[in-house]
C-alpha distance (Angstrom), angle and dihedral (degrees) to the residues before:
residue distance angle dihedral
M1 . . .
S2 3.80 . .
N3 3.76 125.8 .
M4 3.82 94.1 19.3
R5 3.77 94.4 136.8
A6 3.80 90.4 45.4
T7 3.80 89.9 56.3
Y8 3.82 96.7 48.6
P9 3.81 98.1 83.1
V10 3.83 92.0 50.4
L11 3.79 91.3 44.3
M12 3.79 92.4 52.3
A13 3.80 90.0 48.7
V14 3.80 90.7 50.5
I15 3.79 92.6 49.0
L16 3.79 94.6 46.0
F17 3.78 93.9 47.1
A18 3.76 92.4 46.5
F19 3.77 90.8 49.0
A20 3.78 91.1 51.3
M21 3.84 90.5 50.3
R22 3.78 90.5 53.0
L23 3.81 95.4 44.3
Y24 3.83 96.8 47.6
P25 3.86 96.4 75.1
V26 3.86 95.1 38.9
Q27 3.83 91.6 119.7
A28 3.84 95.3 45.9
S29 3.89 112.7 152.0
L30 3.80 93.2 -10.2
P31 2.96 134.9 175.7
Y32 3.86 81.7 30.9
T33 3.75 116.1 69.3
Y34 3.81 110.7 -153.3
W35 3.84 99.9 159.8
H36 3.73 112.4 90.8
D37 3.79 99.4 -156.3
E38 3.81 91.1 50.2
N39 3.80 89.6 53.6
N40 3.81 90.1 50.0
Y41 3.79 94.1 50.4
V42 3.80 94.2 46.0
E43 3.77 96.5 45.2
D44 3.89 88.3 45.5
A45 3.79 87.2 54.7
L46 3.76 92.6 50.1
R47 3.81 90.4 52.8
M48 3.76 90.1 49.4
A49 3.81 91.5 50.2
G50 3.80 85.7 55.6
G51 3.84 92.4 54.0
N52 3.81 101.9 -94.7
L53 3.83 103.0 120.3
K54 3.82 96.7 179.2
P55 3.83 112.0 102.9
F56 3.79 119.9 -137.0
S57 3.81 88.1 -112.0
Y58 3.83 130.6 7.7
S59 3.76 89.3 -147.4
H60 3.82 87.1 82.4
G61 3.81 94.4 46.7
G62 3.76 120.1 -129.0
L63 3.78 113.0 -120.5
Y64 3.80 96.9 88.6
Q65 3.79 90.5 51.2
L66 3.82 91.5 47.2
V67 3.79 92.0 52.3
L68 3.76 91.8 45.9
G69 3.79 89.3 47.8
I70 3.78 90.5 54.8
I71 3.77 89.1 50.9
Y72 3.83 90.1 50.3
G73 3.81 88.2 50.8
L74 3.85 90.3 53.3
Y75 3.79 89.6 46.3
F76 3.82 89.5 51.8
I77 3.82 90.6 51.2
L78 3.82 90.5 49.6
L79 3.81 92.2 50.0
K80 3.80 91.0 47.0
V81 3.80 91.8 51.6
L82 3.76 89.3 50.1
G83 3.82 91.1 48.0
A84 3.79 93.4 -118.5
V85 3.81 92.5 123.3
T86 3.82 132.5 24.7
S87 3.85 102.8 -167.5
P88 3.77 143.6 4.9
A89 3.81 88.1 -94.3
S90 3.78 92.7 57.8
F91 3.82 88.5 46.7
L92 3.81 88.9 56.9
V93 3.78 90.6 46.2
G94 3.81 86.9 59.3
Y95 3.77 89.3 53.0
L96 3.81 93.1 48.8
R97 3.80 90.5 47.4
D98 3.80 95.0 50.4
P99 3.86 120.4 -10.6
S100 3.83 93.6 -174.7
V101 3.83 97.2 110.8
F102 3.80 91.7 48.4
F103 3.79 92.3 53.2
I104 3.75 93.1 42.8
L105 3.79 90.6 54.5
G106 3.79 89.8 52.5
R107 3.79 92.8 47.2
V108 3.86 92.1 48.2
I109 3.86 88.8 59.0
S110 3.83 88.5 56.4
I111 3.78 91.9 43.4
L112 3.79 92.5 52.2
C113 3.81 93.7 44.1
G114 3.83 91.4 47.0
T115 3.81 91.4 50.5
S116 3.84 91.2 46.1
L117 3.77 89.8 52.8
I118 3.82 88.3 64.8
Y119 3.79 90.7 58.2
L120 3.78 93.7 43.6
S121 3.80 89.7 51.8
Y122 3.78 88.2 53.5
A123 3.79 95.2 44.1
I124 3.80 96.4 49.9
T125 3.79 94.1 43.6
A126 3.80 91.7 49.2
K127 3.77 90.8 52.5
I128 3.72 98.4 50.3
F129 3.86 101.2 29.1
N130 3.80 122.7 5.8
A131 3.81 142.1 -62.2
R132 3.84 95.8 -101.3
A133 3.78 92.3 53.0
A134 3.79 87.2 47.0
L135 3.79 91.9 54.5
I136 3.80 90.6 50.9
A137 3.80 91.6 50.1
A138 3.84 90.4 48.9
I139 3.81 90.5 53.3
F140 3.80 91.7 50.9
T141 3.88 90.9 48.5
G142 3.74 92.9 47.0
F143 3.76 101.8 49.7
S144 3.81 110.6 25.5
L145 3.82 110.5 114.4
L146 3.78 96.8 -125.1
T147 3.81 96.5 55.6
F148 3.83 90.7 41.3
Q149 3.77 93.5 46.6
M150 3.78 95.6 59.2
S151 3.84 93.5 39.8
I152 3.81 94.8 71.5
F153 3.78 101.7 55.0
A154 3.84 134.4 69.0
L155 3.82 91.4 -103.2
A156 3.80 132.1 129.0
D157 3.85 101.3 -130.2
V158 3.77 100.6 88.1
P159 3.82 96.5 38.5
A160 3.85 88.7 52.0
T161 3.79 91.0 49.3
F162 3.80 89.3 50.1
L163 3.80 89.4 57.1
L164 3.83 89.8 47.2
A165 3.84 90.1 52.0
C166 3.82 89.8 49.7
A167 3.78 87.8 52.4
F168 3.78 91.6 51.2
L169 3.80 91.7 50.5
C170 3.79 89.8 52.8
V171 3.84 89.0 50.8
V172 3.76 90.9 51.9
L173 3.79 92.5 49.5
S174 3.77 90.3 46.8
I175 3.78 92.4 53.4
Q176 3.76 90.7 48.9
K177 3.78 91.4 51.3
T178 3.79 111.8 69.5
G179 3.80 114.2 -134.8
D180 3.82 94.7 12.6
R181 3.77 119.4 147.1
S182 3.83 103.4 153.6
L183 3.84 94.5 67.9
Y184 3.79 90.4 47.2
Y185 3.78 91.1 52.4
A186 3.78 90.6 45.0
A187 3.81 87.7 54.4
S188 3.78 89.5 50.6
L189 3.74 91.7 51.7
L190 3.82 91.2 49.1
V191 3.81 91.0 50.3
G192 3.79 88.6 54.7
L193 3.80 89.8 50.1
A194 3.77 90.2 49.2
V195 3.83 90.9 52.9
A196 3.79 88.5 49.6
G197 3.83 86.1 55.3
K198 3.81 96.4 47.0
L199 3.75 125.8 -2.9
H200 3.77 98.5 -137.7
C201 3.85 89.4 67.2
V202 3.81 84.7 77.5
F203 3.81 88.4 97.9
G204 3.83 84.8 74.6
V205 3.82 85.7 88.0
A206 3.79 86.9 69.7
F207 3.84 94.1 65.4
L208 3.80 89.5 42.9
F209 3.79 88.8 55.1
V210 3.82 92.8 48.9
A211 3.77 92.2 44.5
A212 3.85 90.2 54.2
F213 3.82 89.9 55.1
I214 3.80 92.0 46.5
K215 3.82 90.4 53.1
Y216 3.82 90.0 45.2
R217 3.83 90.5 54.5
D218 3.78 96.1 40.7
E219 3.81 96.6 46.0
R220 3.85 94.1 41.4
L221 3.77 93.1 -132.3
R222 3.75 109.3 -154.9
S223 3.85 98.1 -129.7
V224 3.76 143.0 19.8
V225 3.82 85.9 -120.5
A226 3.84 89.6 71.7
L227 3.81 90.5 52.8
V228 3.81 91.7 46.6
R229 3.77 90.2 48.9
M230 3.83 91.1 52.4
L231 3.81 92.7 47.6
A232 3.85 91.8 47.4
A233 3.84 92.0 49.6
G234 3.78 89.3 46.2
S235 3.78 91.7 50.9
A236 3.82 90.3 49.2
M237 3.83 88.7 52.9
V238 3.83 91.6 50.1
M239 3.80 89.9 53.0
A240 3.84 91.6 45.5
G241 3.82 89.1 52.0
F242 3.78 91.9 50.9
F243 3.81 94.8 49.5
I244 3.78 91.4 44.7
G245 3.78 89.1 54.8
V246 3.83 93.6 43.0
P247 3.82 105.3 23.8
S248 3.80 94.4 168.7
A249 3.79 90.2 61.8
L250 3.80 88.4 73.1
F251 3.77 88.5 67.7
N252 3.86 98.4 35.8
I253 3.81 104.2 50.3
G254 3.77 90.4 144.9
A255 3.83 92.2 53.8
V256 3.83 90.3 47.1
Y257 3.78 90.6 53.3
Q258 3.83 92.7 46.4
D259 3.79 93.9 48.8
T260 3.81 96.6 44.0
V261 3.81 114.4 26.4
V262 3.76 97.7 27.6
R263 3.80 103.3 32.3
I264 3.80 100.5 34.3
G265 3.77 95.4 34.2
G266 3.79 94.5 46.9
A267 3.76 91.9 46.4
H268 3.79 100.7 43.7
I269 3.77 114.0 24.4
T270 3.80 115.3 94.1
V271 3.87 92.1 -10.4
N272 3.81 92.6 130.8
P273 3.80 108.0 94.6
N274 3.80 93.4 -164.6
K275 3.80 111.7 112.0
H276 3.79 88.4 -140.3
R277 3.75 93.0 51.7
W278 3.88 91.1 134.0
L279 3.78 85.4 73.4
Y280 3.78 94.3 54.9
Y281 3.80 95.8 95.3
F282 3.81 88.6 56.4
T283 3.79 101.5 38.9
N284 3.77 95.4 42.4
H285 3.78 122.5 11.0
M286 3.83 98.7 38.1
R287 3.82 95.6 36.0
N288 3.79 91.7 50.8
G289 3.78 100.5 35.2
W290 3.81 99.4 42.0
G291 3.78 104.9 21.8
V292 3.83 124.2 -116.8
P293 3.85 98.5 -84.8
L294 3.81 92.5 51.1
E295 3.77 92.4 43.5
I296 3.78 92.0 53.2
L297 3.85 91.8 47.3
S298 3.81 91.2 46.2
L299 3.80 92.6 51.9
C300 3.80 89.6 48.1
G301 3.80 87.9 51.0
M302 3.80 90.8 52.0
G303 3.84 91.4 47.6
Y304 3.79 91.5 48.0
A305 3.82 91.1 49.9
L306 3.84 90.3 52.3
Y307 3.76 88.7 49.3
R308 3.84 94.2 49.6
R309 3.81 96.6 38.7
T310 3.76 95.7 -172.3
R311 3.81 118.3 159.4
W312 3.79 91.3 -96.0
D313 3.84 92.1 47.5
L314 3.81 91.3 52.7
L315 3.77 91.3 45.9
L316 3.83 93.1 51.0
V317 3.85 99.5 42.4
V318 3.83 97.7 48.3
F319 3.78 95.5 75.6
P320 3.82 96.7 49.3
I321 3.79 92.7 43.2
S322 3.81 92.2 48.2
Q323 3.73 93.7 50.9
Y324 3.74 93.3 44.9
L325 3.80 94.7 50.1
I326 3.78 93.2 50.3
F327 3.81 98.5 39.1
M328 3.85 102.7 30.6
N329 3.80 91.1 109.7
I330 3.79 92.3 53.9
T331 3.79 125.4 101.5
G332 3.78 101.1 -172.8
F333 3.73 121.3 124.3
A334 3.79 130.4 -39.2
Y335 3.82 91.3 -124.1
H336 3.85 88.5 72.1
I337 3.84 86.7 78.0
I338 3.81 94.9 56.8
P339 3.87 92.6 104.4
L340 3.75 90.3 45.6
S341 3.79 90.9 50.4
F342 3.83 92.1 60.2
F343 3.82 92.3 62.4
V344 3.78 96.3 39.5
F345 3.84 92.7 51.1
I346 3.84 89.3 56.9
L347 3.81 89.2 53.3
A348 3.80 90.4 46.1
G349 3.79 89.9 51.1
R350 3.81 92.2 51.5
F351 3.83 92.0 46.3
L352 3.82 94.0 51.2
D353 3.83 90.9 46.1
E354 3.80 91.8 54.3
L355 3.82 91.2 43.4
L356 3.82 89.7 54.4
S357 3.80 90.9 45.9
G358 3.79 87.7 55.9
I359 3.76 93.2 56.8
L360 3.81 101.1 51.2
F361 3.83 99.4 -86.7
R362 3.80 93.3 104.4
R363 3.83 97.4 143.9
S364 3.77 105.1 14.9
I365 3.82 112.5 124.0
F366 3.79 90.0 -179.5
F367 3.80 95.2 59.2
A368 3.80 92.1 43.4
T369 3.77 90.8 52.4
L370 3.80 91.6 46.0
A371 3.81 92.7 48.7
A372 3.81 92.4 47.6
A373 3.83 91.5 48.0
L374 3.82 92.3 50.8
I375 3.79 92.0 49.9
V376 3.82 95.4 48.9
F377 3.82 93.3 37.7
P378 3.87 97.9 98.7
S379 3.73 90.7 49.7
F380 3.81 90.4 45.5
I381 3.80 91.3 53.3
D382 3.84 88.9 51.8
S383 3.83 87.6 53.4
I384 3.80 90.7 53.0
K385 3.76 89.8 49.4
L386 3.81 89.8 51.1
I387 3.80 89.4 54.6
K388 3.80 88.9 53.0
V389 3.85 90.8 49.1
V390 3.85 98.2 48.7
A391 3.81 90.5 45.3
S392 3.83 93.3 50.4
P393 3.89 127.8 97.1
D394 3.80 115.5 -83.3
T395 3.82 125.8 -134.8
R396 3.82 89.7 -135.6
T397 3.77 92.9 57.3
I398 3.80 92.0 44.6
A399 3.79 91.4 49.6
K400 3.79 90.8 49.1
S401 3.80 91.6 55.9
W402 3.82 91.3 48.5
I403 3.82 92.0 49.6
E404 3.77 92.9 51.7
D405 3.77 90.7 49.7
N406 3.79 98.2 43.6
I407 3.84 111.0 25.9
E408 3.77 118.9 72.8
K409 3.81 118.4 -115.5
E410 3.82 119.9 -97.0
S411 3.78 91.2 26.4
T412 3.84 114.1 147.9
V413 3.82 107.3 -111.3
L414 3.79 121.1 -174.2
E415 3.83 109.5 -161.4
E416 3.75 132.0 176.8
G417 3.78 129.6 -155.3
C418 3.83 94.2 70.3
L419 3.77 125.9 135.2
F420 3.79 125.0 -170.8
G421 3.79 90.9 -13.5
N422 3.85 93.1 -51.4
A423 3.84 120.0 114.7
I424 3.80 102.0 -132.4
S425 3.78 106.5 157.9
S426 3.83 95.0 27.6
P427 3.86 139.2 50.6
Q428 3.80 114.4 -64.6
L429 3.75 99.9 -125.6
A430 3.82 125.6 -174.7
G431 3.85 107.5 -110.4
N432 3.79 127.7 -150.3
V433 3.81 122.4 -118.9
E434 3.84 92.5 -83.9
S435 3.80 89.1 54.6
V436 3.84 91.5 51.4
K437 3.79 90.5 49.8
R438 3.75 90.4 52.2
D439 3.83 89.3 51.3
F440 3.79 89.4 51.1
D441 3.79 92.6 51.6
G442 3.81 90.2 48.1
A443 3.81 92.2 51.0
V444 3.76 93.1 50.6
A445 3.78 91.4 46.6
I446 3.83 91.6 62.6
G447 3.83 93.1 46.0
G448 3.80 99.9 -91.5
S449 3.76 126.9 132.7
G450 3.82 97.2 -127.4
S451 3.79 89.6 -138.3
L452 3.79 94.9 148.1
Q453 3.77 91.2 49.5
K454 3.80 89.6 50.0
V455 3.78 90.1 54.6
K456 3.77 90.2 47.7
M457 3.80 91.2 54.8
A458 3.81 94.0 44.4
Y459 3.87 93.6 50.0
Y460 3.78 96.6 27.9
D461 3.87 97.0 129.0
E462 3.77 92.8 46.8
L463 3.82 93.7 47.6
Y464 3.80 99.0 45.5
A465 3.77 105.9 29.9
G466 3.84 107.6 144.3
S467 3.79 94.0 3.9
S468 3.85 125.6 131.4
L469 3.76 102.0 -108.0
Y470 3.77 126.9 -161.2
D471 3.78 136.8 -174.8
V472 3.82 92.6 -115.0
V473 3.80 120.4 -168.6
K474 3.81 108.7 -165.6
V475 3.78 126.0 -155.5
D476 3.79 133.5 166.8
K477 3.82 99.5 -136.5
L478 3.78 117.2 10.1
K479 3.85 114.0 -121.1
E480 3.78 131.2 -172.6
S481 3.84 90.6 -110.2
D482 3.86 89.9 58.4
I483 3.76 90.2 58.2
L484 3.82 95.8 44.9
S485 3.84 95.2 44.3
N486 3.86 96.9 45.8
D487 3.83 102.3 30.6
P488 3.80 90.4 -164.5
L489 3.80 124.4 -169.6
F490 3.81 90.5 -126.9
I491 3.79 134.6 28.1
I492 3.81 126.1 -165.5
T493 3.80 119.5 -158.8
T494 3.79 129.4 -174.1
S495 3.77 128.7 -150.1
N496 3.82 88.0 -137.1
N497 3.83 86.6 80.4
D498 3.82 95.3 49.1
D499 3.76 116.1 108.4
T500 3.82 90.6 -124.7
F501 3.81 88.9 65.1
V502 3.76 97.9 46.4
S503 3.77 107.1 95.2
Y504 3.75 116.7 -133.5
E505 3.78 86.7 -134.1
M506 3.81 91.5 70.4
R507 3.78 97.0 39.2
Y508 3.81 90.8 136.0
F509 3.86 87.2 76.4
I510 3.80 90.3 65.2
E511 3.77 118.7 82.6
E512 3.77 121.0 -137.9
G513 3.83 113.3 -81.7
Y514 3.82 92.2 18.9
Y515 3.85 96.0 133.8
E516 3.82 91.9 48.6
S517 3.75 91.1 49.2
R518 3.82 91.2 48.1
N519 3.79 92.9 52.1
A520 3.79 91.8 48.0
M521 3.81 89.9 52.3
K522 3.79 92.1 49.5
K523 3.88 91.9 52.0
T524 3.78 91.0 52.3
L525 3.78 91.6 44.5
A526 3.79 92.6 52.6
K527 3.79 91.1 47.6
R528 3.82 97.0 50.5
Y529 3.79 103.7 26.7
A530 3.77 139.9 49.1
L531 3.77 125.7 -146.2
E532 3.81 109.4 -103.9
R533 3.77 102.8 176.3
S534 3.81 138.3 -11.0
F535 3.81 128.7 -157.6
A536 3.78 115.4 -162.2
P537 3.77 127.7 -173.6
T538 3.79 124.0 -132.4
V539 3.81 87.7 -134.0
E540 3.76 121.0 30.9
F541 3.77 123.6 -157.2
T542 3.82 128.9 -175.1
S543 3.79 122.4 -96.5
F544 3.84 88.7 -98.3
F545 3.81 94.4 70.5
P546 3.01 125.7 159.9
H547 3.82 84.0 31.8
F548 3.81 95.7 71.4
M549 3.78 125.3 -135.9
D550 3.82 122.8 -169.3
R551 3.82 93.8 -88.9
D552 3.81 89.6 49.1
Y553 3.81 90.3 58.4
H554 3.78 89.9 48.1
A555 3.84 89.9 49.7
L556 3.81 91.0 49.2
R557 3.82 92.4 51.0
S558 3.78 91.1 50.2
I559 3.85 89.5 67.4
S560 3.78 115.7 98.0
L561 3.79 120.3 -142.3
A562 3.83 90.6 -161.9
G563 3.81 120.9 89.8
S564 3.81 128.8 11.5
K565 3.79 100.2 -79.2
S566 3.80 107.8 143.1
V567 3.78 124.5 -130.9
I568 3.82 123.7 -136.9
R569 3.76 113.1 -168.2
G570 3.81 135.1 -170.8
P571 3.81 134.2 69.1
R572 3.80 124.4 -52.7
I573 3.83 106.8 -90.4
D574 3.81 116.7 -153.1
I575 3.80 120.1 -169.6
Y576 3.82 118.0 -160.3
R577 3.76 129.3 -167.1
R578 3.85 122.0 -152.9
K579 3.81 112.4 -105.4
L580 3.78 118.4 -115.5
């Protein structure tokens, strides 16, 4: 473990700078909440804080929401002690008035876990290889776009990967400690918790399985029975970890199966129509999420590990290979490979370290740092551009201000781009009492409790005193029948629902006949309504932002960091008024 002390100053600089990068955009978009998954996680956590431990969908796990719900509970106790709130209802009123603190708390969890991953990458690599390789791996983990991207939002991916990395560290320590079982079982428990956070961490059982065989060989266990006993106990700990993280799953096995195997499997597996779909991870996810130089180095690191086949090589490659073999037909999102990235970056760090050692830079920390920085630099620049994007003005916020200044109160406004009562791809307008009642009915219709809508109605005057209120009719994708049945004075459309901004990669989101329905709606809209105002972004992302698709990466890379040209993000918002 040479040169560990020499690497510490650079490691601390990397960690502090990466932490500052993640913390800087922590207030992005707030108090408006335009990212659907963030809304789901935060509102799930609020329900759990109130005692309902069942997440809205098991496809997103439940541990992150549970931890966030506990934090909200502690926050409620603090506010009650300070006299800022008097009841759970008044606590929810504070959320409805301004949810910023609630989202910031969720984002801080991701920021801390994302920063901790950098150190874990270093610690693991230093234990199994050397300190210089560890420093290189830490730099890759800290500044690649993909790991950065998911570290700044209230999402479960990075916290789940953090638990997975903790599990792997325990496995490494267990292998290094002859006769150990407690660390191995702790690793198994952590894998279960990671799966409870994000389901694709399930491939962590692969390195648990390999670790058991390594220990069996090293310790010369007398019988296969001892190996089977250890595997069985480890499997039990994985299950225990999962049900600790998602306790309601124990009583809703059917719902878990429906949300995971049926929903996710049916939506994702073999969805890619490309005959070369097995290349998709390489040509899309890795290229976009890591950058070409880091992708090439990472693949070289994987190949080198398969060539060397030491115990640590086998332990590191089994997770990425398992995930790839099962999910190689999937398109999905690049962020699905965040857990995979953690292991591959360690192998990339080891490979670059040995490559440098072979060309006369055997001990140089400076050249190792420089080489790692150059390789991750394209991805780092994309991360800086992402900070610029999320901190920029949004068309939805600009449109909202214009509406409040130019459209008379109580006007009927039909707006699309709304999910579960939340305006996601359109301006978040304050609705009148009738609007809130419609939102409540919509929440109940899909199996929700409508608790937030109940609080809105009970404290309506307190929440919306002095606000510009509208009779808002919310729909997901605007149809011709919506226009004809409601006959609103104003209609708001969003380019996120136009076919030109629905990526072919995610075609399973589009119901049959969608394009025909969209064209019929546009004909009726043009016949009955006139365009009043349009708000166009300078850079347009798909409706899945911040979960990037190919065109989102291209849009991000079109942004220039030079000069003072401002960026306006969001969809194009068109506001129509009914013709006389």
